[in-house]
C-alpha positions as CSV (number, residue, x, y, z in Angstrom):
1,M,-29.9,-8.3,-13.5
2,D,-29.4,-4.7,-14.5
3,P,-30.1,-4.3,-18.2
4,S,-27.0,-2.2,-18.6
5,A,-24.8,-4.8,-17.1
6,P,-22.7,-7.0,-19.4
7,A,-24.0,-10.5,-20.0
8,Q,-23.2,-13.1,-17.4
9,E,-22.1,-10.5,-14.9
10,R,-23.1,-11.2,-11.3
11,T,-24.9,-8.2,-9.8
12,T,-26.2,-7.1,-6.5
13,L,-28.7,-4.2,-6.4
14,G,-27.8,-3.6,-10.0
15,H,-24.1,-3.3,-9.5
16,P,-21.3,-5.8,-9.9
17,S,-21.3,-8.1,-6.9
18,G,-17.6,-7.3,-6.4
19,L,-18.5,-3.7,-5.5
20,F,-19.9,-4.8,-2.2
21,V,-16.8,-7.0,-1.5
22,L,-14.7,-3.8,-1.9
23,F,-17.2,-1.7,0.1
24,F,-16.8,-3.9,3.2
25,A,-13.1,-4.4,2.7
26,E,-12.5,-0.7,2.5
27,L,-14.9,0.0,5.4
28,W,-12.7,-2.1,7.7
29,E,-9.5,-0.7,6.3
30,R,-10.7,2.8,6.9
31,F,-11.8,1.6,10.4
32,C,-8.2,0.6,10.9
33,Y,-6.7,3.8,9.6
34,Y,-9.0,6.3,11.2
35,G,-9.1,4.4,14.4
36,M,-5.4,4.6,15.0
37,R,-5.3,8.1,13.5
38,A,-7.7,9.4,16.1
39,L,-5.6,8.0,19.0
40,L,-2.1,8.8,17.6
41,V,-1.4,12.2,19.1
42,F,-3.0,11.3,22.4
43,H,-0.9,8.2,22.7
44,L,2.3,10.0,21.9
45,I,1.6,12.5,24.6
46,A,0.4,10.1,27.2
47,L,2.8,7.2,26.9
48,F,5.9,8.7,25.4
49,K,5.6,12.0,27.1
50,K,5.8,14.0,23.9
51,T,4.7,17.7,24.1
52,P,1.8,18.5,21.8
53,A,4.3,20.3,19.6
54,E,6.5,17.2,19.2
55,A,3.5,15.0,18.7
56,A,2.2,17.4,16.0
57,V,5.3,17.1,13.9
58,I,5.4,13.3,14.2
59,Y,1.7,13.2,13.2
60,G,2.4,15.5,10.2
61,A,5.4,13.5,9.0
62,Y,3.4,10.2,9.4
63,T,0.3,11.3,7.5
64,A,2.5,13.0,4.8
65,L,4.4,9.8,4.2
66,V,1.1,7.8,4.0
67,Y,0.1,9.9,1.0
68,A,3.6,10.0,-0.5
69,L,3.9,6.2,-0.6
70,G,0.6,6.0,-2.4
71,V,2.3,7.4,-5.4
72,F,4.3,4.1,-5.8
73,G,1.5,1.7,-4.8
74,G,-0.3,2.1,-8.2
75,Y,2.9,1.3,-10.0
76,V,3.4,-1.9,-8.1
77,A,-0.1,-3.0,-8.9
78,D,0.1,-2.0,-12.6
79,R,3.5,-3.4,-13.4
80,L,4.2,-6.2,-10.9
81,L,1.5,-7.7,-8.7
82,G,-1.9,-6.9,-9.9
83,Y,-4.5,-5.2,-7.8
84,S,-5.8,-8.1,-5.7
85,R,-2.4,-9.3,-4.5
86,S,-1.3,-5.7,-3.9
87,I,-4.3,-5.1,-1.7
88,V,-3.9,-8.3,0.3
89,L,-0.1,-7.7,0.8
90,G,-0.8,-4.1,1.8
91,G,-3.5,-5.0,4.2
92,L,-1.4,-7.7,5.9
93,I,1.5,-5.2,6.4
94,M,-1.0,-2.6,7.8
95,A,-2.4,-5.2,10.3
96,I,1.1,-6.1,11.4
97,G,1.9,-2.4,11.9
98,C,-1.3,-1.8,14.0
99,F,-0.5,-4.7,16.4
100,T,3.1,-3.4,16.6
101,L,1.8,-0.1,17.9
102,M,0.8,-2.0,21.1
103,S,4.5,-1.9,22.2
104,H,5.5,0.2,25.2
105,D,8.9,0.9,23.5
106,E,8.9,4.1,21.5
107,Q,11.3,2.9,18.8
108,I,9.2,-0.2,18.2
109,Y,6.1,2.0,18.1
110,L,7.8,4.1,15.3
111,V,8.6,0.9,13.4
112,G,4.8,0.1,13.7
113,L,4.0,3.5,12.1
114,A,6.6,3.0,9.4
115,T,5.0,-0.4,8.7
116,I,1.5,1.1,8.3
117,I,2.9,3.7,5.9
118,V,4.3,1.0,3.6
119,G,1.1,-1.1,3.8
120,N,-1.2,1.8,3.2
121,G,0.8,2.8,0.2
122,L,-0.1,-0.6,-1.4
123,F,-3.7,-0.9,-0.2
124,K,-5.3,2.5,-0.5
125,P,-4.7,3.6,-4.1
126,N,-5.4,0.2,-5.5
127,I,-8.7,-0.7,-4.0
128,S,-10.1,2.6,-5.3
129,T,-8.7,1.8,-8.8
130,L,-10.2,-1.7,-8.6
131,V,-13.7,-0.2,-8.1
132,G,-13.4,1.6,-11.4
133,R,-12.2,-1.6,-13.2
134,L,-15.4,-3.4,-12.2
135,Y,-17.3,-1.2,-14.8
136,P,-16.8,-1.1,-18.6
137,Q,-15.8,2.2,-20.1
138,G,-18.8,4.5,-20.3
139,D,-20.9,2.4,-17.9
140,P,-23.6,4.8,-16.5
141,R,-23.4,2.9,-13.2
142,R,-19.8,3.9,-12.5
143,D,-20.5,7.2,-10.6
144,S,-23.2,5.6,-8.5
145,G,-20.8,2.7,-7.7
146,F,-18.1,5.1,-6.5
147,T,-20.8,6.9,-4.4
148,I,-21.7,3.6,-2.7
149,F,-18.0,2.9,-2.2
150,Y,-17.5,6.4,-0.7
151,M,-20.2,5.6,1.8
152,G,-18.2,2.6,3.0
153,I,-15.1,4.8,3.5
154,N,-17.1,7.2,5.6
155,L,-19.0,4.6,7.6
156,G,-15.6,3.1,8.6
157,A,-14.2,6.5,9.4
158,F,-17.3,7.3,11.5
159,L,-17.3,4.1,13.6
160,A,-13.6,3.8,14.2
161,P,-12.9,6.8,16.6
162,I,-16.0,6.0,18.7
163,F,-15.1,2.3,19.2
164,C,-11.3,2.6,19.4
165,A,-11.6,5.3,22.0
166,R,-14.0,3.4,24.1
167,I,-12.2,0.1,24.1
168,S,-9.1,2.0,25.2
169,R,-11.0,3.0,28.3
170,W,-13.0,-0.3,28.8
171,M,-9.8,-2.4,28.7
172,S,-7.6,0.0,30.7
173,D,-6.6,-0.8,34.3
174,L,-5.1,2.7,34.8
175,T,-6.7,5.3,36.9
176,D,-5.9,8.9,37.8
177,P,-5.0,8.8,41.5
178,A,-6.2,12.4,42.0
179,T,-9.6,12.1,40.3
180,G,-10.2,8.3,40.1
181,E,-11.0,8.6,36.4
182,V,-10.0,5.9,34.0
183,I,-6.8,6.7,32.0
184,P,-7.2,5.4,28.5
185,D,-4.7,2.7,27.4
186,Y,-4.7,3.4,23.7
187,R,-2.8,0.2,22.9
188,Y,-6.2,-1.6,23.0
189,G,-7.5,0.9,20.5
190,F,-4.7,0.1,18.1
191,M,-5.4,-3.6,18.7
192,L,-9.0,-3.1,17.6
193,A,-7.8,-1.1,14.6
194,G,-5.6,-4.1,13.7
195,I,-8.5,-6.5,14.1
196,G,-10.5,-4.3,11.8
197,M,-7.8,-4.6,9.1
198,V,-7.8,-8.4,9.5
199,L,-11.6,-8.4,9.1
200,G,-11.2,-6.4,5.9
201,L,-8.7,-8.9,4.5
202,L,-11.1,-11.8,5.4
203,V,-13.9,-10.1,3.6
204,F,-11.7,-9.4,0.5
205,G,-10.4,-12.9,0.5
206,A,-13.8,-14.5,0.8
207,G,-15.2,-12.4,-2.0
208,T,-12.3,-12.4,-4.5
209,S,-14.2,-14.7,-6.9
210,K,-16.9,-12.0,-7.2
211,L,-14.3,-9.6,-8.8
212,A,-14.4,-11.8,-11.9
213,G,-10.6,-11.6,-12.3
214,K,-10.6,-7.8,-12.6
215,G,-7.8,-7.4,-10.0
216,D,-5.6,-10.2,-11.2
217,A,-2.1,-9.7,-12.7
218,P,-1.3,-11.2,-16.2
219,P,-0.5,-14.9,-16.0
220,E,3.3,-14.2,-16.4
221,R,3.3,-12.2,-13.2
222,R,1.2,-14.5,-11.0
223,G,4.1,-16.6,-9.6
224,F,5.2,-16.7,-6.0
225,G,8.6,-15.2,-7.0
226,M,7.2,-11.8,-7.9
227,L,5.1,-11.6,-4.7
228,A,8.2,-12.6,-2.6
229,L,10.2,-9.9,-4.4
230,V,7.7,-7.1,-3.7
231,A,7.2,-8.3,-0.1
232,A,11.0,-8.2,0.4
233,A,11.1,-4.6,-1.0
234,C,8.3,-3.6,1.4
235,V,10.3,-5.0,4.3
236,A,13.4,-3.1,3.1
237,C,11.3,0.1,2.8
238,V,10.2,0.0,6.5
239,P,13.6,1.1,7.9
240,L,13.6,4.0,5.4
241,M,10.2,5.2,6.7
242,Y,11.4,4.7,10.3
243,F,14.4,6.9,9.6
244,L,12.2,9.6,8.1
245,L,9.9,9.5,11.2
246,L,13.0,10.0,13.4
247,K,14.5,12.7,11.1
248,R,11.3,14.5,10.5
249,D,12.9,17.6,9.0
250,E,14.1,15.3,6.2
251,V,10.5,14.5,5.3
252,G,9.9,18.2,4.6
253,T,13.1,18.3,2.5
254,A,12.2,15.2,0.5
255,L,8.6,16.4,-0.1
256,G,9.9,19.8,-1.1
257,V,12.3,18.3,-3.6
258,M,9.6,16.0,-5.0
259,G,7.1,18.8,-5.2
260,L,9.4,21.3,-6.9
261,G,10.7,18.7,-9.2
262,M,7.2,17.8,-10.4
263,V,6.3,21.5,-10.8
264,A,9.5,22.2,-12.8
265,Y,8.8,19.2,-15.1
266,L,5.2,20.1,-15.6
267,L,6.2,23.7,-16.5
268,Y,8.9,22.5,-18.9
269,F,6.4,20.1,-20.5
270,A,3.8,22.8,-20.7
271,F,6.0,25.3,-22.5
272,Q,7.0,22.6,-25.0
273,S,3.4,21.9,-25.8
274,Q,0.7,23.4,-27.9
275,R,-1.5,26.2,-26.3
276,V,-4.4,24.1,-25.0
277,V,-2.1,21.6,-23.2
278,R,0.0,24.4,-21.8
279,D,-2.9,26.3,-20.5
280,R,-4.5,23.3,-18.9
281,I,-1.2,22.4,-17.1
282,L,-1.0,26.0,-15.8
283,A,-4.6,25.7,-14.5
284,L,-3.7,22.4,-12.9
285,L,-0.7,23.8,-11.1
286,I,-2.7,26.7,-9.7
287,L,-5.3,24.3,-8.4
288,L,-2.6,21.9,-7.0
289,L,-1.1,24.8,-5.0
290,C,-4.6,25.8,-3.6
291,N,-5.1,22.1,-2.8
292,V,-2.0,22.2,-0.5
293,M,-3.5,25.2,1.4
294,F,-6.9,23.5,1.8
295,W,-5.6,20.2,3.2
296,A,-3.0,21.9,5.4
297,S,-5.9,23.7,7.1
298,F,-8.3,20.8,7.0
299,E,-5.8,18.2,8.4
300,Q,-5.6,20.0,11.8
301,A,-8.5,17.6,12.6
302,G,-6.5,14.7,13.9
303,N,-3.7,16.9,15.3
304,S,-4.2,20.3,17.0
305,L,-8.0,20.2,16.9
306,N,-7.9,16.8,18.6
307,V,-5.8,18.1,21.4
308,F,-8.0,21.2,21.6
309,A,-11.1,18.9,22.0
310,A,-9.4,17.1,24.9
311,N,-8.4,20.3,26.8
312,H,-10.8,23.1,25.9
313,I,-14.3,21.6,25.2
314,H,-17.2,21.0,27.5
315,H,-18.4,17.8,26.1
316,L,-22.0,16.9,25.3
317,R,-23.6,14.6,27.8
318,L,-26.9,12.8,27.3
319,D,-28.0,11.7,30.7
320,F,-31.0,9.7,29.6
321,I,-28.8,7.2,27.8
322,D,-25.8,7.7,30.1
323,W,-23.6,8.8,27.2
324,T,-20.8,11.4,27.2
325,M,-19.0,12.6,24.1
326,L,-15.2,12.0,24.2
327,A,-12.6,14.1,22.6
328,E,-11.9,11.4,20.0
329,D,-15.6,11.4,19.0
330,F,-15.1,14.7,17.2
331,Q,-13.0,12.7,14.6
332,S,-16.3,11.1,13.6
333,V,-18.2,14.3,12.9
334,N,-16.7,14.9,9.4
335,A,-17.5,11.3,8.3
336,I,-21.1,11.4,9.3
337,A,-21.5,14.9,7.9
338,I,-20.1,13.7,4.6
339,V,-22.8,10.9,4.5
340,L,-25.6,13.4,5.4
341,L,-24.4,16.3,3.2
342,G,-22.9,14.4,0.3
343,P,-26.3,13.7,-1.4
344,V,-27.5,17.3,-0.7
345,F,-24.4,18.7,-2.5
346,A,-24.7,16.2,-5.4
347,A,-28.4,17.3,-5.9
348,A,-27.5,21.0,-5.5
349,W,-24.8,20.8,-8.3
350,I,-27.3,19.2,-10.6
351,W,-30.0,21.8,-9.8
352,L,-27.5,24.6,-10.4
353,E,-26.3,23.1,-13.6
354,R,-29.8,22.9,-15.1
355,R,-30.1,26.7,-14.4
356,G,-26.6,27.6,-15.7
357,W,-25.5,28.6,-12.2
358,N,-23.2,25.7,-11.4
359,P,-19.8,27.1,-10.2
360,S,-16.7,26.2,-12.2
361,I,-14.1,23.9,-10.8
362,P,-11.8,26.9,-9.8
363,A,-14.8,28.6,-8.2
364,K,-15.6,25.5,-6.2
365,F,-11.9,25.3,-5.0
366,G,-12.2,28.9,-4.0
367,L,-15.4,28.3,-2.1
368,G,-13.8,25.3,-0.3
369,L,-10.8,27.4,0.8
370,I,-13.1,30.2,2.1
371,Q,-15.1,27.7,4.1
372,V,-12.1,25.9,5.7
373,G,-10.8,29.4,6.8
374,L,-14.2,30.4,8.1
375,G,-14.4,27.2,10.2
376,F,-11.3,28.5,12.1
377,G,-12.9,31.9,12.3
378,L,-16.0,30.3,14.0
379,L,-13.7,28.5,16.5
380,I,-11.8,31.7,17.3
381,L,-15.1,33.4,18.0
382,G,-16.0,30.5,20.3
383,M,-12.7,30.9,22.2
384,A,-13.8,34.4,23.2
385,T,-16.6,32.8,25.2
386,A,-14.2,30.5,27.2
387,D,-14.8,30.2,31.0
388,D,-12.1,30.5,33.6
389,A,-11.0,27.0,32.9
390,G,-10.4,27.8,29.3
391,K,-13.3,25.7,28.0
392,I,-16.0,26.4,25.5
393,P,-19.2,24.5,24.6
394,W,-18.9,21.5,22.2
395,F,-21.0,23.0,19.5
396,W,-18.3,25.6,18.5
397,L,-15.9,22.8,17.5
398,A,-18.7,20.7,15.9
399,G,-19.6,23.8,13.9
400,L,-16.1,24.1,12.6
401,Y,-16.2,20.4,11.4
402,L,-19.5,21.0,9.6
403,I,-18.2,24.0,7.8
404,H,-15.0,22.1,6.9
405,T,-17.1,19.2,5.6
406,S,-19.0,21.6,3.4
407,G,-15.7,23.0,2.1
408,E,-14.4,19.4,1.5
409,L,-17.4,18.6,-0.6
410,C,-16.6,21.6,-2.9
411,I,-13.0,20.3,-3.5
412,S,-12.6,16.6,-2.8
413,P,-15.2,15.0,-5.2
414,V,-14.0,17.1,-8.1
415,G,-10.3,16.9,-7.4
416,L,-9.3,13.5,-8.7
417,S,-11.7,13.8,-11.7
418,M,-10.2,17.2,-12.5
419,V,-6.7,15.8,-12.5
420,T,-7.5,13.1,-15.0
421,K,-9.3,15.6,-17.3
422,L,-6.6,18.3,-17.3
423,A,-3.6,16.0,-17.6
424,P,-2.3,15.1,-21.1
425,E,-3.2,11.5,-21.8
426,R,0.4,10.2,-21.7
427,M,1.0,11.9,-18.3
428,V,-2.1,11.0,-16.3
429,G,-0.1,8.7,-14.0
430,M,2.5,11.3,-13.2
431,V,0.0,14.1,-12.7
432,M,-2.0,11.8,-10.4
433,G,1.2,11.3,-8.5
434,A,1.6,15.1,-8.3
435,W,-1.9,15.3,-6.8
436,F,-1.0,12.9,-4.0
437,V,2.3,14.7,-3.4
438,S,0.4,17.9,-3.0
439,I,-1.7,16.2,-0.3
440,A,1.4,14.8,1.3
441,C,3.0,18.3,1.4
442,A,-0.3,19.6,2.9
443,N,-0.2,17.1,5.7
444,Y,3.4,18.0,6.5
445,A,2.5,21.7,6.6
446,A,-0.5,20.8,8.8
447,G,2.0,19.3,11.3
448,L,4.0,22.6,11.3
449,F,0.8,24.7,11.9
450,S,-0.1,22.3,14.8
451,K,3.4,22.6,16.2
452,I,2.8,26.4,16.6
453,A,-0.3,25.7,18.7
454,G,1.4,23.1,20.8
455,E,4.5,25.2,21.5
456,V,2.5,28.1,23.0
457,S,-0.6,26.5,24.5
458,I,1.2,23.9,26.7
459,A,3.7,26.3,28.3
460,E,3.9,25.3,32.0
461,D,2.5,28.6,33.1
462,A,-0.3,28.6,30.5
463,V,-3.6,27.5,32.2
464,G,-7.2,28.3,31.6
465,E,-7.8,31.1,29.2
466,A,-4.1,31.6,28.8
467,A,-3.7,28.1,27.3
468,L,-5.9,29.2,24.4
469,A,-3.3,31.7,23.2
470,G,-1.4,29.1,21.2
471,Y,-4.5,28.1,19.3
472,T,-5.3,31.7,18.5
473,T,-1.7,32.2,17.3
474,A,-1.9,29.1,15.1
475,F,-5.4,29.4,13.7
476,T,-5.5,33.1,12.9
477,P,-3.0,32.9,10.1
478,I,-4.8,29.8,8.7
479,L,-8.1,31.8,8.8
480,W,-6.7,34.7,6.8
481,L,-4.5,32.7,4.4
482,A,-7.3,30.3,3.5
483,V,-10.0,32.9,3.1
484,G,-7.6,35.3,1.3
485,I,-6.4,32.6,-1.2
486,G,-10.0,31.4,-1.6
487,V,-11.4,34.8,-2.4
488,A,-8.6,35.5,-4.8
489,L,-9.2,32.2,-6.6
490,F,-12.9,32.8,-6.7
491,L,-12.5,36.2,-8.2
492,A,-10.0,34.8,-10.7
493,S,-12.0,31.7,-11.4
494,R,-13.2,32.9,-14.8
495,A,-9.7,33.4,-16.0
496,V,-8.5,30.1,-14.6
497,N,-11.5,28.4,-16.1
498,K,-10.6,29.8,-19.5
499,L,-7.2,28.1,-19.2
500,M,-9.0,24.8,-18.8
501,H,-10.5,25.0,-22.4
502,G,-13.9,23.5,-21.7
503,V,-12.9,21.0,-19.0
504,K,-15.8,20.8,-16.5
C-alpha cells in the first residue's frame, strides 16, 4: 500500500483501486464517442445524401450541444443523483443512442444523435469529477491519477476510429459497381460504438464497490423516485435536442445568448468586486475568447479534415503486412500523439520552470493558437503539391495533426486548472460552465468554417485540383486568424499575466 494513501484504502499500483475502474469505463465511453464521431460526416453524406456543407453544419451543431449539455450534468450529480448513478444513467442513454443510429430513417437517426447528446451530458463531466473525489485534498497522487485517466481517454480515442471504420467495411455487403470496392456500411460502426459503451457500463458496474462510496448520493437522495424523475427529464430533453438538430441556426442563437449572458454577468460581477477579483475575471474572459478560436480551428478534425482525408489524400500502404490507412484512421493520430508527446511536454514544462523560462498561462495559450494556425499553413503548402487528381501525400495531413496536438498540449492541460484558480470561490461552478459554453460555441463555429469548405469544394464541376479551392478558401482565414490572435496574445502575455495576480 502506498504510504501516502489513507488507512484501509484499497490501492492498485499505489493509486485508489477505483481509478482503474474509471480508467476502463472512460476508455470504452471514449471508444463509443470517438468511434461514432469519426463516422458521422461520412454517414450523413453516404446514406442521407447530405452535401459536405450540410453535413458540416449538422456535425457542428451536434458537437456543440454535446458540450453545452455537460454544463447541466454536474448539477444533476451534485444536487440530485450522485455521480455513480448519473454515470450509469448517462451511459445507458448513450448506448441506446448509438444503437438508434443504425436506422436507415434520417429522422430516427437524428433522434439517436439527440439521445447521445443527453447521455453524454450526464456521463462525461461526472466521471472526470469522480476521479478527483477518489483523492483527499492535497493528495500528491492526484495529478498522477489524472494523467493515468487521461491515457485511458486517449487509448479509447485511438482505437475507436480504426476498429469502427474497419467493421463498417467487414460487415458491409455493398460494393461499388464501377470499381468493385466495398462501400462502408457505417451502421455497423455505430453498433460497435454502442457495444463499447455497454462494455464501459459493465466495467463500471462490476467495480463500483472499489469506489468506496465516493460517487454515491446522500441517503435521502438514493431512492428510486429521484432516479425515475431524472430519467423522465432526460427523455423529455431528447425532443428538444432533436428540434435543435433540425433547426441548426437556433443552436447558434442559443449559444450566442448563453455566451453573451455569461460574459455580461461576469463583467458585472467583476466591476462590483475588488481589484484582484476584477482583474482575474478580465484575464479569464480574454482566455475564454481565445479558447473559442483555438477549438473552432482544432475541431475541423472530425469534419472538413475528415472529408479532405477521404477525397484528397494518397493513403499510406504497408504491403508487407497488407495494411492500408483509411480516411477515418487520421482521427486516431491526435490521440496517439497525445500519449507520445504528453510526457515530453510535462517534462519540458518542469525543466523550463527550474530555469525560470516556463511560459505563463497566457503565453501558452498564444503558442497553442499559433500552432493550430500553422498546422493549416502546412496543409495549404501541401495542397500546392497536389497531382492532377487533386491528391497529396498522407504525411501533409499527419503533420497538421501533430502540430495541432502540440498546440493542444499548450492549452488543454492548463485550461480547466486555470478556470478553477481564476474564478472567485463562490462562482467556480458557473465559471466552469462558461468554459464548457466557450467550447460549445467553438464547435458550432467549427461547423460554419467546414461549411465554407464543403460549399466550394463539392461543386459539381469541381474535380481534381479545382476541388481543393474550397479548402484553401476555408483554411486560409483560420490560418491568419489563429496565428494573428496567437501572436497578439503572446506579445500581450505579460500584461494579461499581471491581471492574474500570481495565478500560475
